[in-house]
N, C-alpha and C positions, 0 to 999 in steps of 0.2 A: 504494500500500500504506500502511496506517495506521502512524503513528509512535508510537501509544499503546502503552506497554509492557504494558498489561493486555489488549490485543487478542489473543484466542486463536483468531482465525479461521485456517483452514488456509492454509498457504503453498504455492505451486506446487512440485511435486517437481522437483529438478534432474536430470532425465534427460539422456542424451547429446544427444537432440534439442534439449532446452531449452538446454543449454550451447552447442551450435552456433548456435542462434538468437541467443543473447545475444552471443556472440563475433562472429558475422556482423554483427549490428547495430552493434557497436562499430567494426568495421573499415569498414563502409559509411559511418558518420558521420564517420570519420577521413579519408575521401577515397580509398578503395581504387581507385575508378574513375578517379581522377586520376593513378594510377601510383605512389602511395606508400602507406605504412601506418604506424600507430603501434604500438609495442610498449611495454607498461607495464613498470615496474621500471627497470632500468639500460640498457635498449635505447633506440634512437633512431629517428626517422622517416627513411625513405629514399625517394628519388624515383628515377625511371628513370635519371637521369644518374649516380647513385651506384653502380650495380650493377657488381660485379667479374665476371670471367669464370672459368669452370672449364675447364681444358684437357681434351682427349681423352687418356686415359692408356693407350690401347691401343698395342701395338707389333707389328711384323711377326714372326710365328713362322716357323721353318723349315717348308717344305712337308712334311717327313717327320715332324714332331711330331704326335702324336695330338691331336684336337680335343676329346676328352673322356676322362678317366681315372677309374676307380672302384677304390678300394683298400679291401679288407676285411681285418679282423683285430682282435684284442682290444685292441691298443695304439694309441690315437689318434695319438700322435707318430710311431710307425712307419708308420701309414697316410699321414700327411702326407709323410714322407720318401719312401715308395714312389711317391706321386703325382708329386712333384717330380722324382725320378729318371727316371721314365718320360716325363715331359714334356721332359726334357733339362736340368733345373736352372734355378734362378732367375737364374743368371749370364747367361742369354739375355735376361733382362728388366731387370736392375738394373745400373746403372753407378755408378762411384765418386762422381759428382757428384749422384746422385739423393737426393731426400727421399722415403723410402718410408713410406706410411701403410697400416697394417693396420687394417681396419674390422670388428671383430667385432660380434655382437649382444650388447649389455650392457644390454638394455632394462629388466631387472627385478631387484629385490632378492631374488634366489633363489640357492640353492646349485647346484653343477654337477650334483648328483644329480637335481634337479628339472627340468632340461633346458629351462629357459626362455631360457637364454643359450648362446652358443658355449662349447664345452668349453675350459677353460684350457690343457690340454695341446696342443690344436690351435693355439691362438694362440701359445703359447711356441715351438713347433717352427717356425712360420712366422717368428717373430722371429729365431731362431737362423739359419735359412736365409738370411734377408735380410741379417743382419749379416755373414754369411760372404762376401757380395759386396762388403763394405766401402763402403757408401754414406755420404753425409754424415750422414744421420739415419734412424732407424727409429722411427716413432711409432705408438702404439696409442691410438685415440680413438673415442668414441661419445657420444651424447647420450641417456641413459636416460630412461625415462618416470617412474620413481620417483626417490627421492633418489640423486643421481649418485654421491657418494662411497660410500654404503652399497652400491649396486649394483656398483660397481667392486670393492669389497673382498669382499663376500659371494660374488660369482660366482667368486672365485678368480683372475680374470683380472688384476687389479692386481698381485698378488704374482708370478704366473707370468710375466707380461710383463716386470716389473722384473728378476726373477732371470735372465731370458734376455737382458737387456741393452737393452730398449726404453725410450724415453721414453713415459710414460703420461700422457695429458692428458685428465682429466675436463673438462667444460665450465667448471667454476669456475677451472681453471688455464689456460684459453685465452681467446679472445675471439671475437666473431662478426663476420662480414663480410657486407655486403649482396651478394646474388647473385640475378640474374634466372633463375628456374627455367624458366618457359615463358610464352608469351603469356597463357594462361588463369590461371596461378597468380601471375604477377607476381614481385615482388622479395621475397625472404625472407632472414632471418638464417641464415647457414651457419657452422658452426665453422671457424675459420681454417685448421686443418691440412688441411682438404679443398680449400682454395683454394691453399695453399702446396705441397702434395705434387706431385711429378713422376711418381710411380708409386703406384698404389693397388691393394691386394689386398683384395677384398671377401670376408669369411669369416663368413657368416651360419650360423645353425642352422636346420635343417628342423624345423618344428613346426606344430601346429594353430593356427588363428586363428579366433576367433568370428565375425569379420565377413567375412574373405576366404577362409575355409576352410583355406588353407595359406599359410604365410609362408616365404620363403627369401631369395634374393639380391636380387631386384628390390625387395621391400618393405623390405629392410634399409636402403635409402637414406633412409627417413624419419628415421633416426637422425642425419642430418647437420645437423638444424635444431632449433629450440627448441620449447617447450611449445605454442606456437600451432599446431603441426602437427595438432591436433585438427580444424582446418579442412580438412585433406586429406580427411576423411571425408565431406564433402559429395558427392564423387564419387571414392571411394577407388580404384577400379580405374584410372580415368584419371590420377589423381594419381600413383599408383605408376609407371605407364608413362611419364609425363612426367619424373619423377625419374630413372628408368632411362635416359631419353634424354639427360638432363643429365650423369649420372655414368657415364662409360665406363671401367670398371676395366681394369687391366692383366691381371688374372686373377681369377676367382671360384672360391672353394673352399667347398663346401657341407658343413657338419658334420652328419652323420647318425649320430654315435656313439651318442647317446641322443636319442630323438625323443619329444616331447610329443604324444601321440596325441589327447588330449581336453583341453578346458578351457583352451585357449590364448587369448591369447599368454602369460599370466602363469603359469598352472598353479599348482602347489602340492603336489599329492599325487604321490608317486613311483609310485603305482598307475596313474597315467595315462601313464607313461613306458615305452617299449619300446627295448631295446638292439638297434640294427642293426649296431653296430661297423663303420661304413662312413663314408668320407670321399670326396667326389668333386670333381673340378675340370674346368673347361671354359673355353674362350675365348668361349663362347656363353652369356650369362646366362639367356636365355629357355629354351634347351634344358635347362640345369641345373635350373632351377626346375620345368620340366615333369617331369623325372626325379624330383625330390624329391616332387612331388605324388603320384607312384605309390606312394611309401612309406606315405602316409596313405590309400591306397585310391582316389585319384582316377583316373578313366579319361580317355582322350584327349578324350572328349566332355564331361567334367565339369571341365575345367581352369578355374581362376579367371579371371575376366574380364581382369585386368591382364596375364596371360600371353598370352592371345589378342591383346590390344591391342598388346603388345610385338612380336609377330610382324607385325601389320599395319603397325606403325611402322618395320619394318625392323631391329629390334634383335636378331633371332635367329629361330630356328625352334622350334616346339613339337615337332617330329618328331625328338627327340634320337637315336633309333636311326640316323638318317641320318648322324650323325657317327661311326658305327662305334666306340662306346665300347670302350676297352681295359680289361680287368679285371686287377687286381693283387692277389694274395694275400700278405699280409705276416705271417701267423702262424696 
């Protein structure tokens, strides 16, 4: 490209494809095939030997506990309480020596009315329930797509979680740790709380997504890592499934209080939002995502590829009705 400032020739448009090509070239030249990669800015190069491990956060549930609960009512906090009571309470999951991480979707600098993020009341009620179990720490964290501090604040989650007694850690207040996600994806920077936590509650929002059609619990794991995650889009379905294989949560709670039906994942217009006044929980993240897809009109045959891959990888079942979901009315 010419360095002449008077050169008015057209520049290539920076489409998503072009960005991926550029980023892919950078990583390739940095030696990705050799088992390491370079992150610009304050990050560093990691090799295979540097990778930390993420534990399996699942616990054994009583055989009598339902495998999926759906709570309906106008108050999101009451819906969460109804779910947890029907499941038998978080005390079955959380011990006094635990570090509990609650992982909402705080991807975008949007208000709660715009439904691009998890509802603050859902997060706050989970924080209160976790703190009642008296663990060592209760942390709320995520890695937004847009400006992190602005997203944490405007979403309402920062204030709600702090008021409920959680530690709230935007990426700027934490650090990243090298974690090997999968053989194909290699080693990535992951926010430290996801490595430190002994119990994790995944609490995504159900919404439309322009590339994967629907996003829920499995895709929420993209928020454990940094802005280079655009490279996941080279094979987004497989990337989501491999992240879900890495992150085995203690519990998944899907927020369908307000669902962004169109123009996701960021949205913007409240005209695109539909109030379902529903929150659901399951031990099976694949089943819960399959249920969430139905809210946006997806049929069993039309489920996103990452959900079907999750079933093939043994992460759960797409046939959520086989879990005999229990319905709870809270108001």
